[in-house]
NUNU-281634 format. One record per residue (C-alpha): x, y, z; residue number from 1; chain. Coordinates in Angstrom, 3 decimals, padded with zeros to 6 digits. Layout:
! residues N
u_v_w_num_chaine
X_Y_Z_NUM_A $
...
***
This chain:
! residues 162
u_v_w_num_chaine
008.870_-041.430_058.117_1_A $
007.524_-040.881_054.985_2_A $
004.327_-039.045_056.471_3_A $
006.544_-036.295_057.960_4_A $
008.198_-035.716_054.213_5_A $
004.311_-035.565_052.968_6_A $
003.357_-033.083_055.703_7_A $
006.371_-030.872_054.882_8_A $
006.049_-030.838_051.574_9_A $
002.166_-030.213_052.012_10_A $
003.097_-027.329_054.005_11_A $
005.605_-025.957_051.582_12_A $
003.057_-026.731_048.646_13_A $
000.153_-024.717_050.494_14_A $
002.663_-021.698_051.560_15_A $
003.430_-021.427_047.754_16_A $
-000.531_-021.595_046.595_17_A $
-001.191_-018.662_049.337_18_A $
001.632_-016.686_047.807_19_A $
000.408_-017.035_044.183_20_A $
-003.047_-016.250_044.972_21_A $
-002.625_-013.001_047.078_22_A $
-000.432_-012.286_044.379_23_A $
-003.075_-012.844_041.770_24_A $
-005.538_-011.240_043.737_25_A $
-003.701_-008.160_044.045_26_A $
-002.372_-008.120_040.393_27_A $
-006.495_-008.531_039.454_28_A $
-007.398_-005.379_041.778_29_A $
-004.796_-003.117_040.257_30_A $
-003.129_-002.615_043.584_31_A $
000.132_-000.734_043.938_32_A $
002.741_-002.816_046.355_33_A $
004.010_000.813_047.391_34_A $
000.415_001.777_048.445_35_A $
000.240_001.648_052.253_36_A $
-003.514_002.117_052.300_37_A $
-006.020_003.292_049.310_38_A $
-009.530_004.476_049.774_39_A $
-011.904_007.177_048.282_40_A $
-011.968_011.135_048.610_41_A $
-014.777_012.908_047.495_42_A $
-015.173_016.489_046.080_43_A $
-017.914_018.504_046.210_44_A $
-017.807_021.204_043.336_45_A $
-020.861_023.413_041.693_46_A $
-021.058_020.553_039.012_47_A $
-021.671_017.825_041.543_48_A $
-019.325_015.265_043.550_49_A $
-016.608_013.736_042.332_50_A $
-015.140_010.632_043.867_51_A $
-011.342_009.724_043.525_52_A $
-009.577_006.832_044.727_53_A $
-006.853_007.969_046.460_54_A $
-003.195_006.243_048.057_55_A $
-002.108_007.797_051.277_56_A $
001.410_009.343_051.752_57_A $
001.709_009.530_055.643_58_A $
005.339_008.581_056.132_59_A $
008.100_010.651_055.428_60_A $
009.275_008.303_053.147_61_A $
005.912_008.064_051.180_62_A $
005.976_011.886_051.377_63_A $
009.271_011.937_049.911_64_A $
008.790_009.612_047.165_65_A $
005.129_010.572_046.189_66_A $
004.222_009.836_042.692_67_A $
007.870_009.846_041.471_68_A $
009.171_007.308_039.001_69_A $
005.352_006.643_037.936_70_A $
004.808_006.367_033.973_71_A $
000.932_006.456_034.324_72_A $
-001.900_007.702_036.578_73_A $
-005.487_006.810_035.699_74_A $
-007.987_009.429_035.975_75_A $
-009.877_009.126_039.284_76_A $
-006.725_008.049_041.203_77_A $
-004.613_010.311_043.113_78_A $
-002.082_010.530_046.131_79_A $
-003.116_012.359_049.275_80_A $
-000.222_013.519_051.221_81_A $
-000.989_013.792_055.234_82_A $
000.759_017.111_056.363_83_A $
-000.830_017.237_060.090_84_A $
-000.835_019.470_061.515_85_A $
-001.540_022.127_059.041_86_A $
001.315_023.954_057.828_87_A $
002.824_025.798_054.621_88_A $
003.740_023.224_052.392_89_A $
006.096_023.227_049.304_90_A $
006.022_020.418_046.566_91_A $
008.053_019.751_043.529_92_A $
007.946_017.488_040.263_93_A $
011.689_016.112_040.886_94_A $
011.558_012.563_039.342_95_A $
007.982_012.779_038.423_96_A $
007.558_011.726_034.806_97_A $
003.662_012.703_034.350_98_A $
002.175_015.903_034.593_99_A $
-000.224_016.924_037.755_100_A $
-002.753_018.998_039.319_101_A $
-001.705_019.621_042.895_102_A $
-004.721_020.347_044.916_103_A $
-003.719_022.231_048.608_104_A $
-006.491_021.087_051.177_105_A $
-007.151_023.006_054.713_106_A $
-007.503_021.360_058.029_107_A $
-011.374_022.224_057.552_108_A $
-011.393_020.216_054.045_109_A $
-011.755_023.373_051.801_110_A $
-009.388_023.671_048.700_111_A $
-006.912_026.486_049.682_112_A $
-005.072_026.292_046.084_113_A $
-004.458_024.446_042.870_114_A $
-001.415_024.458_041.038_115_A $
-002.532_023.014_037.546_116_A $
-000.500_020.821_034.790_117_A $
002.640_021.090_036.894_118_A $
005.826_020.387_034.803_119_A $
007.234_016.845_034.825_120_A $
010.915_016.615_036.198_121_A $
010.903_020.040_037.538_122_A $
012.914_021.295_040.451_123_A $
010.728_024.839_040.684_124_A $
009.104_024.896_044.228_125_A $
005.450_024.684_044.437_126_A $
004.210_026.627_047.641_127_A $
000.795_026.334_049.134_128_A $
000.567_029.825_049.669_129_A $
-001.322_029.258_053.056_130_A $
-001.733_026.865_055.488_131_A $
-002.733_023.205_054.263_132_A $
-003.184_019.757_056.016_133_A $
-003.178_017.795_052.822_134_A $
-002.252_017.840_049.335_135_A $
-004.145_015.713_046.493_136_A $
-002.085_015.010_043.537_137_A $
-004.090_014.042_040.395_138_A $
-003.587_013.796_036.660_139_A $
-003.024_016.959_034.835_140_A $
-006.299_018.595_033.585_141_A $
-008.265_016.833_036.441_142_A $
-009.384_020.364_037.909_143_A $
-010.346_021.920_034.905_144_A $
-012.170_018.186_033.490_145_A $
-014.581_018.248_037.146_146_A $
-014.633_022.273_037.574_147_A $
-012.603_021.676_040.877_148_A $
-012.030_025.347_042.277_149_A $
-010.428_026.838_045.191_150_A $
-013.265_026.690_048.112_151_A $
-014.667_023.291_047.019_152_A $
-015.215_020.974_049.933_153_A $
-013.023_017.657_050.275_154_A $
-014.731_014.847_051.914_155_A $
-012.145_012.319_053.550_156_A $
-011.107_011.394_057.314_157_A $
-008.121_013.571_056.974_158_A $
-010.301_016.524_057.279_159_A $
-012.225_017.065_060.286_160_A $
-013.135_013.213_060.325_161_A $
-015.346_013.583_057.362_162_A $
***
C-alpha cells in the first residue's frame, strides 16, 4: 500500500516539476503566452535585409486583439496579421498604448503602404488603400530607422510561400 502512495506522490511531483521547467523555459526565452506562433520575417530594402521576429495573428480573436494592452514592443519584434485572401484592410489603435508603424503587404510580398507613428489609443481608421494580404505592426520609427518603403519585398511563408 505504501508503494502506491509513493508512486502517486512521485507522479504528482514529476508533473509539477515538468510544469515548473516549462514555465522557466518560456520565461527564459521571453515568450508571450498569447503568441500562437513566432517566426522570422525578412524585409529587403535598399540598405539591406532586415530580420524581425513576428507573432502571427491568424484567428479572429488574435486579429481583433492584436497588440492591444501591451506596454512595450522591442525593436526587431512585431505582429503579422494574416488577412488571406488579399483584401482592403482597415486597422485602428484602440486600446493600444504604444505607437506603431503599420506596414501593409500585398499577396506578392511587396509593401503596399506604411502608416508611420500611429497615434496610441486612437479610433481613427487606418486603411490599406489597396489590396493587402498582411499587415506587419512594429514599434514606431522602425520604417524610418531601417529605410523600409513601399515596394520593398517581404519574405515570409504568408506571401507566396517565401
